[in-house]
C-alpha positions as CSV (number, residue, x, y, z in Angstrom):
1,M,59.2,21.9,1.7
2,E,59.0,24.3,4.7
3,L,56.1,26.7,4.9
4,L,58.3,29.8,5.6
5,L,60.5,28.9,2.6
6,V,57.5,28.6,0.3
7,L,56.1,31.9,1.6
8,S,59.5,33.6,1.2
9,I,59.7,32.4,-2.4
10,L,56.1,33.2,-3.4
11,S,56.2,36.6,-1.7
12,A,58.2,37.8,-4.7
13,A,55.0,37.2,-6.8
14,I,53.3,40.1,-4.9
15,P,55.4,42.9,-6.5
16,V,55.5,41.0,-9.8
17,A,51.7,40.8,-9.9
18,T,51.5,44.4,-8.8
19,G,53.7,45.4,-11.7
20,V,51.6,43.5,-14.1
21,A,48.4,45.0,-12.8
22,K,49.8,48.5,-12.9
23,K,51.6,47.8,-16.2
24,K,54.9,48.9,-14.7
25,Y,57.4,46.7,-16.5
26,T,60.4,48.5,-15.2
27,L,63.7,47.7,-13.7
28,L,62.1,47.7,-10.2
29,W,59.6,45.1,-11.4
30,L,62.4,43.0,-12.9
31,Y,64.1,42.8,-9.5
32,P,61.5,40.7,-7.7
33,L,60.9,38.7,-11.0
34,T,64.6,37.8,-11.0
35,G,64.4,36.9,-7.4
36,L,61.4,34.7,-7.9
37,T,63.0,32.9,-10.8
38,F,66.2,32.2,-9.1
39,D,64.6,31.2,-5.8
40,I,62.5,28.6,-7.6
41,L,65.5,27.3,-9.6
42,N,67.7,27.1,-6.5
43,S,65.1,25.2,-4.5
44,M,64.5,22.8,-7.3
45,L,68.2,22.2,-7.7
46,R,68.8,21.6,-4.0
47,R,65.6,19.9,-2.8
48,V,64.1,18.1,-5.8
49,W,67.1,17.2,-8.0
50,H,69.6,17.1,-5.1
51,M,72.2,19.1,-7.0
52,N,74.6,21.8,-6.0
53,N,73.1,25.3,-6.4
54,G,76.2,27.3,-5.6
55,I,76.6,28.6,-9.2
56,T,73.0,29.8,-9.5
57,A,73.1,31.3,-6.0
58,N,76.2,33.3,-6.9
59,L,74.7,34.4,-10.1
60,F,71.6,35.7,-8.3
61,I,73.7,37.6,-5.8
62,Y,75.6,39.3,-8.7
63,F,72.4,40.0,-10.8
64,E,70.7,41.4,-7.6
65,F,73.7,43.7,-7.1
66,L,73.5,45.0,-10.7
67,L,69.7,45.6,-10.4
68,I,69.9,47.4,-7.0
69,I,72.8,49.5,-8.1
70,F,70.9,50.6,-11.3
71,L,67.8,51.3,-9.1
72,F,69.9,53.9,-7.2
73,R,71.4,55.3,-10.4
74,K,69.0,58.3,-10.5
75,T,69.1,59.1,-6.7
76,V,72.4,58.4,-4.9
77,L,74.7,57.5,-7.8
78,K,73.9,60.4,-10.1
79,Q,77.5,61.1,-11.0
80,A,78.6,58.8,-13.8
81,W,82.2,58.3,-12.6
82,I,81.0,57.3,-9.1
83,F,78.4,54.9,-10.6
84,Y,80.8,53.1,-13.0
85,S,83.6,53.0,-10.4
86,V,81.3,51.3,-7.9
87,V,80.0,48.8,-10.5
88,T,83.4,48.0,-11.9
89,G,85.2,47.8,-8.5
90,L,82.6,45.7,-6.7
91,S,82.0,43.5,-9.8
92,T,85.8,42.8,-10.0
93,F,85.9,42.0,-6.3
94,Y,82.9,39.7,-6.2
95,I,83.9,37.7,-9.3
96,A,87.5,37.3,-8.1
97,D,86.4,36.3,-4.6
98,T,83.9,33.8,-6.1
99,I,86.5,32.2,-8.3
100,T,89.0,32.0,-5.4
101,D,86.6,30.2,-3.1
102,G,85.1,28.1,-6.0
103,V,82.1,28.8,-8.1
104,F,80.2,25.9,-6.6
105,V,80.4,27.5,-3.1
106,F,77.8,30.2,-2.2
107,N,79.9,33.3,-1.8
108,M,78.2,34.8,1.3
109,F,81.2,37.0,2.2
110,G,81.0,38.8,-1.1
111,G,77.2,38.9,-0.6
112,S,77.8,40.6,2.8
113,V,79.9,43.3,1.2
114,F,77.0,43.9,-1.2
115,M,74.6,44.1,1.7
116,L,76.8,46.7,3.4
117,V,76.8,48.8,0.2
118,Y,72.9,48.5,0.0
119,I,72.7,49.8,3.6
120,F,74.8,52.8,2.6
121,L,72.8,53.5,-0.5
122,S,69.4,53.1,1.1
123,V,70.2,55.3,4.1
124,N,71.6,58.0,1.8
125,C,68.5,57.7,-0.4
126,L,66.2,58.1,2.6
127,Y,68.3,61.1,3.7
128,L,67.9,62.7,0.3
129,I,64.2,62.1,0.3
130,L,63.8,63.7,3.7
131,K,66.1,66.6,2.8
132,S,64.2,67.3,-0.4
133,K,62.5,70.7,-0.5
134,Q,59.6,69.2,-2.4
135,L,56.4,68.3,-0.5
136,I,56.4,64.5,-0.3
137,I,53.8,62.2,1.3
138,L,56.1,59.4,2.4
139,E,53.6,56.6,2.3
140,K,52.9,57.5,-1.4
141,S,56.5,57.8,-2.4
142,S,57.9,55.0,-4.5
143,D,61.5,55.9,-3.6
144,F,60.7,55.8,0.1
145,W,59.3,52.2,0.0
146,L,62.1,51.1,-2.2
147,C,64.8,52.4,0.1
148,T,63.0,51.0,3.2
149,A,62.7,47.6,1.5
150,I,66.4,47.4,0.6
151,L,67.5,48.8,4.0
152,I,65.5,46.2,5.9
153,Y,66.6,43.4,3.6
154,A,70.3,44.3,3.6
155,A,70.4,45.0,7.4
156,G,68.8,41.6,8.1
157,A,71.0,39.7,5.7
158,F,74.3,41.4,6.4
159,L,75.4,39.6,9.6
160,I,73.8,36.3,8.5
161,F,76.0,36.4,5.3
162,L,79.1,37.7,7.1
163,F,79.3,35.0,9.8
164,K,77.9,32.1,7.9
165,Q,81.2,30.2,7.7
166,Y,81.8,30.5,11.4
167,M,78.3,29.7,12.5
168,V,78.0,26.7,10.3
169,Q,81.2,25.2,11.7
170,T,80.3,25.9,15.3
171,D,76.5,25.5,15.5
172,R,74.9,24.7,12.2
173,H,71.5,24.0,13.7
174,S,71.3,27.5,15.2
175,Y,72.4,29.0,12.0
176,M,69.7,27.2,10.0
177,N,67.1,28.4,12.5
178,I,68.3,32.0,12.1
179,W,68.0,31.6,8.3
180,R,64.6,30.0,8.6
181,Y,63.0,32.2,11.2
182,F,64.7,35.5,10.6
183,F,65.9,35.7,6.9
184,Y,62.7,34.3,5.4
185,P,60.4,36.8,7.1
186,V,62.8,39.6,6.3
187,N,62.7,38.6,2.6
188,I,58.9,38.5,2.8
189,I,58.8,42.0,4.2
190,K,61.1,43.2,1.5
191,N,58.9,41.9,-1.3
192,V,55.7,43.4,0.3
193,L,57.5,46.8,0.5
194,L,58.7,46.4,-3.1
195,A,55.1,45.9,-4.1
196,L,54.2,49.2,-2.4
197,S,57.0,50.9,-4.3
198,I,55.8,49.6,-7.6
199,Y,52.2,50.5,-6.8
200,H,53.1,54.1,-6.1
201,M,55.3,54.6,-9.1
202,T,54.3,57.5,-11.3
203,G,54.9,58.3,-14.9
204,K,57.2,61.2,-14.0
205,K,59.7,59.1,-12.2
206,E,60.0,55.4,-12.9
207,H,62.9,53.1,-11.9
């Protein structure tokens, strides 16, 4: 198994271990734990058992969406009608699109739509943090590190997901190199930043 792939998968253990050490078993802690579980499962299915991992990959993309949306529930999506409209609308879209393309096919187009939503949410969250009249030390702000982690991850994955079909058909080798040398490092960075977010969580405001 490739070194970068292993590092990408195991990097999720950093925020998970941080949560255990700080005893912060929150929704934010559950996000990297879910990613670690699904990454190990997907790799085992594909590389060890030589089975199709489309279903589990699609499940992770959807569970990730739910987790991230709920993480922004108290900041960007405070109004209940907006929150439930986003969850219902995007869930319906993703499930329908996945069924249309086939549940055994990794739905990267649906994933790219989610990434675009994450970019919007994280940018808005950062704006609200900077706009806040409260005195905030950014490097000690859990919300700041969370928004930065999601923004870097979503921005890095958006175009890779969106143009996957085209690139695989025209130049599969180059696409796999982009996935290997760009997406894996982005995922590692995301998990390190999530660890910082968990580390700086306080009792007053926990995700």
